[in-house]
C-alpha positions as CSV (number, residue, x, y, z in Angstrom):
1,X,14.2,-90.3,6.0
2,X,14.4,-87.2,3.8
3,X,12.0,-86.9,0.9
4,X,13.4,-85.7,-2.5
5,X,10.3,-85.8,-4.7
6,X,10.7,-82.2,-5.7
7,X,14.4,-82.3,-6.1
8,X,14.7,-85.5,-8.2
9,X,13.9,-86.5,-11.8
10,X,14.0,-90.2,-12.6
11,X,15.1,-91.6,-16.0
12,X,14.5,-95.2,-16.9
13,X,16.6,-96.5,-19.8
14,X,14.5,-98.7,-22.0
15,X,17.6,-100.5,-23.4
16,X,18.5,-101.4,-26.9
17,X,17.1,-103.9,-29.3
18,X,17.1,-106.6,-26.6
19,X,18.5,-109.3,-28.8
20,X,19.6,-111.5,-25.9
21,X,15.9,-111.7,-24.8
22,X,14.8,-112.7,-28.3
23,X,12.2,-113.9,-29.2
24,X,10.4,-112.2,-26.3
25,X,11.6,-108.9,-27.8
26,X,10.7,-109.7,-31.4
27,X,7.6,-107.4,-31.3
28,X,8.1,-105.5,-28.0
29,X,10.8,-103.5,-26.2
30,X,12.6,-105.1,-23.2
31,X,10.7,-103.0,-20.6
32,X,7.4,-104.2,-22.1
33,X,8.2,-108.0,-21.6
34,X,5.6,-109.6,-19.3
35,X,6.9,-110.8,-15.9
36,X,5.4,-112.7,-13.0
37,X,2.1,-113.4,-14.8
38,X,0.6,-109.9,-14.7
39,X,3.3,-107.2,-14.8
40,X,5.7,-105.8,-17.3
41,X,9.5,-105.3,-16.6
42,X,9.1,-101.6,-16.6
43,X,6.7,-101.8,-13.7
44,X,9.6,-102.7,-11.4
45,X,11.7,-99.5,-11.6
46,X,8.5,-97.4,-11.8
47,X,7.1,-99.0,-8.7
48,X,10.4,-98.6,-6.9
49,X,10.3,-94.9,-7.8
50,X,6.7,-94.4,-6.6
51,X,7.4,-96.3,-3.4
52,X,10.4,-94.0,-2.8
53,X,8.1,-91.0,-3.3
54,X,9.7,-90.1,-6.6
55,X,7.0,-89.5,-9.1
56,X,8.5,-87.5,-11.9
57,X,9.6,-90.3,-14.2
58,X,10.7,-90.5,-17.9
59,X,11.1,-93.8,-19.8
60,X,13.5,-93.7,-22.7
61,X,12.9,-96.1,-25.6
62,X,13.4,-96.5,-29.3
63,X,12.8,-100.1,-30.2
64,X,9.3,-101.7,-30.6
65,X,7.8,-99.2,-28.3
66,X,4.1,-99.4,-29.2
67,X,3.1,-101.9,-26.5
68,X,5.2,-100.1,-23.9
69,X,3.6,-96.8,-24.8
70,X,0.1,-98.4,-24.5
71,X,0.9,-100.0,-21.1
72,X,2.2,-96.8,-19.5
73,X,-0.7,-94.7,-20.9
74,X,-3.2,-97.2,-19.5
75,X,-1.4,-97.7,-16.2
76,X,0.2,-94.7,-14.6
77,X,-2.3,-91.9,-13.9
78,X,-1.6,-89.3,-11.1
79,X,-4.1,-87.0,-9.5
80,X,-4.8,-83.6,-11.1
81,X,-3.4,-82.1,-7.8
82,X,-0.1,-84.0,-8.2
83,X,3.0,-83.0,-10.2
84,X,3.7,-86.7,-10.8
85,X,3.9,-88.3,-14.3
86,X,5.4,-91.2,-16.1
87,X,6.2,-90.1,-19.7
88,X,7.7,-91.9,-22.6
89,X,10.6,-90.2,-24.4
90,X,11.2,-92.0,-27.6
91,X,14.3,-91.5,-29.7
92,X,13.5,-88.7,-32.2
93,X,15.4,-87.1,-35.1
94,X,16.0,-83.4,-34.7
95,X,17.8,-80.8,-36.8
96,X,20.6,-80.9,-34.1
97,X,20.7,-84.7,-33.9
98,X,19.5,-86.8,-36.8
99,X,20.6,-90.1,-35.2
100,X,19.0,-92.6,-32.8
101,X,20.3,-93.3,-29.3
102,X,23.8,-94.6,-29.6
103,X,24.1,-95.8,-25.9
104,X,23.0,-95.1,-22.4
105,X,24.8,-91.8,-22.1
106,X,23.7,-90.7,-25.5
107,X,20.1,-91.5,-24.7
108,X,20.1,-89.3,-21.6
109,X,22.0,-86.5,-23.4
110,X,19.4,-86.4,-26.2
111,X,16.6,-86.3,-23.6
112,X,18.0,-83.5,-21.5
113,X,16.2,-80.8,-23.5
114,X,12.9,-82.2,-22.2
115,X,14.0,-81.5,-18.7
116,X,15.1,-77.9,-19.3
117,X,12.0,-76.2,-17.8
118,X,11.9,-78.5,-14.8
119,X,13.3,-77.7,-11.3
120,X,15.5,-80.4,-9.8
121,X,18.8,-81.0,-8.2
122,X,19.4,-84.7,-8.8
123,X,18.9,-87.1,-11.7
124,X,18.2,-90.8,-10.8
125,X,19.1,-93.1,-13.8
126,X,17.8,-96.6,-13.8
127,X,17.7,-99.7,-16.0
128,X,14.5,-101.0,-17.4
129,X,15.4,-104.7,-17.2
130,X,16.2,-105.6,-13.5
131,X,14.2,-107.2,-10.8
132,X,14.6,-105.8,-7.3
133,X,13.0,-103.7,-4.6
134,X,14.9,-100.7,-3.4
135,X,14.2,-97.4,-1.5
136,X,15.9,-94.8,-3.7
137,X,15.4,-92.1,-1.1
138,X,18.0,-93.7,1.1
139,X,20.4,-93.7,-1.8
140,X,19.8,-90.1,-2.6
141,X,20.1,-89.2,1.1
142,X,23.5,-90.9,1.2
143,X,24.5,-89.1,-2.0
144,X,23.5,-85.7,-0.6
145,X,25.2,-86.2,2.8
146,X,28.5,-87.4,1.2
147,X,28.8,-84.4,-1.1
148,X,29.5,-86.7,-4.0
149,X,29.1,-85.7,-7.6
150,X,27.8,-89.1,-8.5
151,X,26.6,-92.1,-6.5
152,X,26.6,-95.6,-8.0
153,X,24.4,-98.4,-6.5
154,X,26.6,-101.5,-6.1
155,X,26.0,-105.1,-5.2
156,X,28.4,-107.9,-4.2
157,X,28.7,-110.6,-6.9
158,X,30.6,-113.8,-7.2
159,X,33.5,-114.7,-9.5
160,X,31.2,-116.3,-12.1
161,X,29.1,-113.1,-12.6
162,X,31.8,-110.5,-12.2
163,X,33.0,-110.5,-15.9
164,X,29.5,-109.5,-16.9
165,X,29.5,-106.2,-14.9
166,X,31.4,-103.1,-14.2
167,X,33.5,-103.9,-11.2
168,X,34.9,-101.3,-8.8
169,X,36.9,-100.8,-5.6
170,X,36.1,-98.3,-2.8
171,X,37.9,-97.0,0.3
172,X,36.7,-97.0,3.9
173,X,34.4,-94.0,3.3
174,X,32.8,-95.8,0.3
175,X,34.4,-93.5,-2.2
176,X,35.2,-95.3,-5.4
177,X,38.9,-95.4,-6.2
178,X,38.9,-97.5,-9.4
179,X,36.6,-99.1,-11.9
180,X,36.8,-101.6,-14.7
181,X,34.1,-102.5,-17.2
182,X,33.5,-106.2,-17.7
183,X,37.0,-107.4,-16.5
184,X,38.5,-110.6,-17.9
185,X,38.8,-113.5,-15.4
186,X,42.6,-113.4,-15.4
187,X,42.6,-110.0,-13.6
188,X,39.7,-110.6,-11.2
189,X,42.1,-111.4,-8.2
190,X,43.1,-107.7,-8.3
191,X,39.5,-106.6,-7.8
192,X,38.4,-108.4,-4.7
193,X,36.7,-106.1,-2.1
194,X,35.7,-106.3,1.5
195,X,32.0,-106.8,0.9
196,X,31.2,-107.8,4.5
197,X,31.2,-111.2,6.3
198,X,27.7,-112.2,5.1
199,X,28.7,-111.7,1.4
200,X,32.1,-113.3,1.8
201,X,30.4,-116.5,3.1
202,X,28.5,-116.6,-0.2
203,X,31.7,-116.0,-2.2
204,X,30.4,-112.6,-3.3
205,X,33.7,-110.7,-3.1
206,X,33.4,-108.3,-6.0
207,X,31.5,-105.0,-6.0
208,X,29.5,-104.6,-9.2
209,X,27.7,-101.6,-10.6
210,X,23.9,-102.1,-10.7
211,X,23.5,-99.6,-13.5
212,X,21.7,-97.3,-11.0
213,X,23.1,-93.8,-10.7
214,X,22.4,-90.6,-8.9
215,X,24.0,-87.5,-10.6
216,X,24.1,-83.9,-9.4
217,X,22.3,-82.0,-12.2
218,X,25.2,-79.7,-13.0
219,X,27.7,-82.5,-13.1
220,X,25.5,-84.6,-15.5
221,X,24.9,-81.6,-17.8
222,X,28.6,-80.8,-17.7
223,X,29.7,-84.4,-18.5
224,X,27.2,-85.0,-21.3
225,X,27.3,-81.6,-23.0
226,X,30.9,-80.4,-22.4
227,X,33.5,-82.8,-21.1
228,X,32.2,-85.9,-22.9
229,X,30.0,-84.5,-25.6
230,X,30.7,-87.5,-27.8
231,X,30.5,-90.2,-25.1
232,X,27.8,-92.8,-25.7
233,X,28.0,-95.1,-22.6
234,X,28.1,-94.5,-18.9
235,X,29.9,-97.7,-17.9
236,X,32.7,-97.5,-20.6
237,X,33.3,-93.7,-20.7
238,X,31.5,-91.5,-18.2
239,X,32.1,-93.4,-15.0
240,X,35.8,-94.2,-15.3
241,X,36.5,-90.5,-16.0
242,X,34.3,-89.2,-13.2
243,X,36.1,-91.3,-10.7
244,X,39.4,-89.7,-11.7
245,X,38.1,-86.1,-11.3
246,X,35.2,-86.1,-8.9
247,X,34.0,-87.7,-5.6
248,X,32.1,-90.8,-6.6
249,X,30.3,-92.8,-3.9
250,X,29.5,-96.5,-3.8
251,X,26.1,-97.2,-2.3
252,X,26.1,-100.9,-1.4
253,X,22.8,-102.7,-1.7
254,X,22.4,-106.0,0.0
255,X,18.9,-107.0,-1.0
256,X,17.7,-109.3,-3.9
257,X,18.7,-108.0,-7.4
258,X,19.0,-109.7,-10.7
259,X,19.7,-108.4,-14.1
260,X,17.3,-109.8,-16.7
261,X,19.4,-109.6,-19.7
262,X,18.9,-113.0,-21.3
263,X,16.4,-115.8,-21.6
264,X,18.0,-117.9,-18.9
265,X,18.1,-115.2,-16.3
266,X,14.5,-114.1,-17.2
267,X,13.3,-117.7,-16.9
268,X,15.1,-118.3,-13.6
269,X,13.8,-115.0,-12.1
270,X,10.2,-115.9,-12.9
271,X,10.4,-119.5,-11.6
272,X,12.0,-118.3,-8.4
273,X,8.9,-116.4,-7.6
274,X,7.0,-119.7,-7.0
275,X,9.2,-120.5,-4.0
276,X,7.5,-120.6,-0.5
277,X,9.5,-117.6,0.5
278,X,10.8,-115.9,-2.7
279,X,13.7,-113.5,-2.5
280,X,11.6,-111.0,-4.5
281,X,8.5,-110.4,-2.4
282,X,5.3,-109.6,-4.4
283,X,3.3,-109.6,-1.2
284,X,5.0,-106.7,0.6
285,X,2.4,-103.9,0.9
286,X,5.2,-101.4,1.7
287,X,6.9,-102.2,-1.6
288,X,3.9,-102.6,-3.9
289,X,4.6,-103.6,-7.5
290,X,2.1,-101.5,-9.6
291,X,0.7,-102.4,-12.9
292,X,-2.4,-102.0,-15.1
293,X,-5.7,-102.5,-13.3
294,X,-7.7,-105.0,-15.3
295,X,-11.4,-105.8,-14.7
296,X,-10.8,-109.6,-14.9
297,X,-12.7,-112.4,-13.1
298,X,-10.8,-114.5,-10.5
299,X,-8.9,-117.6,-11.6
300,X,-11.0,-120.8,-11.9
301,X,-9.4,-124.2,-11.2
302,X,-11.1,-127.6,-11.6
303,X,-9.5,-130.9,-10.7
304,X,-5.9,-129.7,-10.9
305,X,-3.1,-130.5,-8.5
306,X,-1.3,-127.2,-7.9
307,X,2.1,-127.0,-6.1
308,X,4.3,-123.9,-6.0
309,X,2.5,-121.9,-8.6
310,X,1.5,-118.3,-9.3
311,X,-1.8,-118.1,-11.1
312,X,-2.9,-114.7,-12.4
313,X,-6.5,-113.5,-12.6
314,X,-8.8,-114.5,-15.4
315,X,-7.3,-118.0,-15.8
316,X,-9.3,-121.2,-16.5
317,X,-7.3,-124.3,-15.4
318,X,-8.6,-127.8,-16.0
319,X,-5.2,-129.5,-16.3
320,X,-3.9,-132.5,-14.4
321,X,-1.0,-130.7,-12.7
322,X,0.7,-127.3,-12.4
323,X,3.9,-127.1,-10.5
324,X,6.8,-124.7,-10.1
325,X,5.2,-122.5,-12.8
326,X,3.9,-119.0,-13.4
327,X,0.5,-118.9,-15.1
328,X,-0.3,-115.5,-16.6
329,X,-3.5,-113.6,-17.1
330,X,-6.4,-115.2,-19.1
331,X,-4.5,-118.5,-19.4
332,X,-6.6,-121.5,-20.5
333,X,-5.2,-125.0,-19.7
334,X,-7.1,-128.0,-21.0
335,X,-7.9,-131.3,-19.3
336,X,-5.2,-133.8,-18.3
337,X,-2.4,-131.3,-19.3
338,X,0.7,-131.1,-17.1
339,X,2.7,-127.9,-16.7
340,X,6.1,-128.1,-14.9
341,X,8.8,-125.6,-14.4
342,X,7.4,-123.2,-17.0
343,X,6.1,-119.7,-17.5
344,X,2.8,-119.4,-19.4
345,X,2.3,-115.7,-20.2
346,X,-1.4,-116.0,-20.9
347,X,-3.5,-114.0,-23.4
348,X,-4.6,-110.4,-24.1
349,X,-8.2,-111.5,-24.9
350,X,-10.7,-114.3,-24.6
351,X,-12.1,-116.2,-27.6
352,X,-15.9,-116.3,-27.7
353,X,-17.7,-119.7,-27.4
354,X,-18.7,-119.2,-31.0
355,X,-15.1,-118.9,-32.1
356,X,-14.1,-121.9,-29.9
357,X,-16.8,-124.1,-31.4
358,X,-15.9,-123.2,-35.0
359,X,-12.2,-124.0,-34.3
360,X,-13.2,-127.3,-32.7
361,X,-15.2,-128.3,-35.7
362,X,-12.2,-127.6,-38.0
363,X,-9.8,-129.4,-35.6
364,X,-7.8,-126.2,-35.1
365,X,-6.1,-125.3,-31.8
366,X,-8.0,-122.8,-29.7
367,X,-6.4,-119.9,-27.8
368,X,-4.5,-121.3,-24.8
369,X,-3.1,-124.8,-24.1
370,X,-5.0,-127.9,-25.2
371,X,-5.8,-131.2,-23.5
372,X,-3.4,-134.1,-22.6
373,X,-0.3,-132.0,-23.1
374,X,3.0,-131.7,-21.3
375,X,5.0,-128.5,-21.0
376,X,8.3,-128.5,-19.1
377,X,11.2,-126.1,-18.9
378,X,9.5,-123.7,-21.3
379,X,8.2,-120.2,-21.8
380,X,5.0,-119.8,-23.7
381,X,4.6,-116.2,-24.9
382,X,1.3,-114.4,-25.1
383,X,-1.7,-115.4,-27.3
384,X,-0.5,-118.8,-28.3
385,X,-2.8,-121.6,-29.5
386,X,-1.4,-124.9,-28.5
387,X,-3.3,-128.0,-29.6
388,X,-4.1,-131.3,-27.9
389,X,-1.5,-134.0,-27.1
390,X,1.4,-131.5,-27.5
391,X,4.7,-132.3,-25.8
392,X,7.1,-129.5,-25.2
393,X,10.1,-130.4,-23.0
394,X,13.2,-128.2,-22.6
395,X,16.5,-129.4,-21.2
396,X,20.3,-129.3,-21.6
397,X,20.2,-131.8,-24.4
398,X,18.6,-129.3,-26.8
399,X,20.8,-127.4,-29.2
400,X,20.3,-123.7,-29.8
401,X,17.7,-123.2,-32.6
402,X,15.3,-120.6,-34.0
403,X,12.2,-122.2,-35.6
404,X,9.3,-120.2,-37.0
405,X,7.2,-121.3,-34.1
406,X,9.7,-121.5,-31.3
407,X,13.3,-120.7,-30.1
408,X,15.5,-122.8,-27.9
409,X,18.2,-121.1,-25.8
410,X,20.1,-122.5,-22.8
411,X,17.8,-125.5,-22.9
412,X,14.7,-123.4,-22.5
413,X,12.0,-123.7,-25.2
414,X,10.4,-120.4,-25.9
415,X,7.1,-120.6,-27.9
416,X,6.8,-117.4,-29.9
417,X,4.0,-114.9,-29.4
418,X,0.9,-115.8,-31.2
419,X,2.2,-119.2,-32.4
420,X,-0.2,-121.9,-33.4
421,X,1.1,-125.3,-32.4
422,X,-0.8,-128.1,-34.1
423,X,-2.2,-131.2,-32.4
424,X,0.4,-133.8,-31.5
425,X,3.4,-131.5,-32.0
426,X,6.5,-132.6,-30.1
427,X,9.6,-130.6,-29.1
């Protein structure tokens, strides 16, 4: 397979305010949200780039970017003999443009000046809030061989998901002939595609854009600076017009991919990792997911029944049961506590024994999860102090609510970052 490291620059879109992932995005940007116990969302596209031998990477962001900046600074270091880098490009006001990023296309447009002195032929544009493992070099190879101006990664989806995506149709040569952004259900019958026998059996008859694009450099500059100098979004403006005037290729991907745009999809993606053979494989050495190296001790478990769980390093688990759950770094779970179908994000630090003893004397919850508790169908954000005898149970019976200590969406209870839940509290 051809290598395009010196011909390609990758741009990862950090996304907007991430309101659909609130409260996880209350104090951090979407790409900085912790996933799978020890990673951040941004680690997924960056790792895919590195595994594809593409190591010139920009991450564009403008909301709550401090923790994201810190994570990237502490994580991605390349050799002095390498041209590789992962750089943050935050939205900035300039004499030419006093505004913030207005959309995906506008974010890339405002960032092009930082690419001016670099040599490259192709621009790979990625989203910062998706879970998948993909070899981008194969996509770039298909793009180059086809002579296309733009290649869009596509994936078959079902009727339920189709209205949430840009849906397209392609001919026998995979050239896209038509595109519609987030079609209404009434017109879906007109957008059925031949996605292959395996996909048809699953009812996945629509080709959806994955928000992953390969542009020829000249075409991208022409679109953003000349033809569509006021366009703000790729899906709504740039792509429909490019199909009408240029050769645009559909690169169909048939692996696991999920868009983590809301609390429910985020929760489901994390819990799915606990399956015996998960669709997203964290244990594939050929597709390593990279993240910050931490000098943490191994996890310690005492007297706990564990079934289908991911337990990150540095955890101390004394609970009664942990099942179908992800336990993040430096988690502490007290005696006789039951954790089911939940994501416990863990902590950024340990409390000292002196701090723990002082809190115990005052009857205050210590960092982590206390004794004799029950947590089901929940997400516990980082650095929470949950007291003894606390019962937190999500479920469809819950109405949507935003409390100072927690939020409930789609029946999932999300304990807010740094929340202190008193002894005996019940949700």
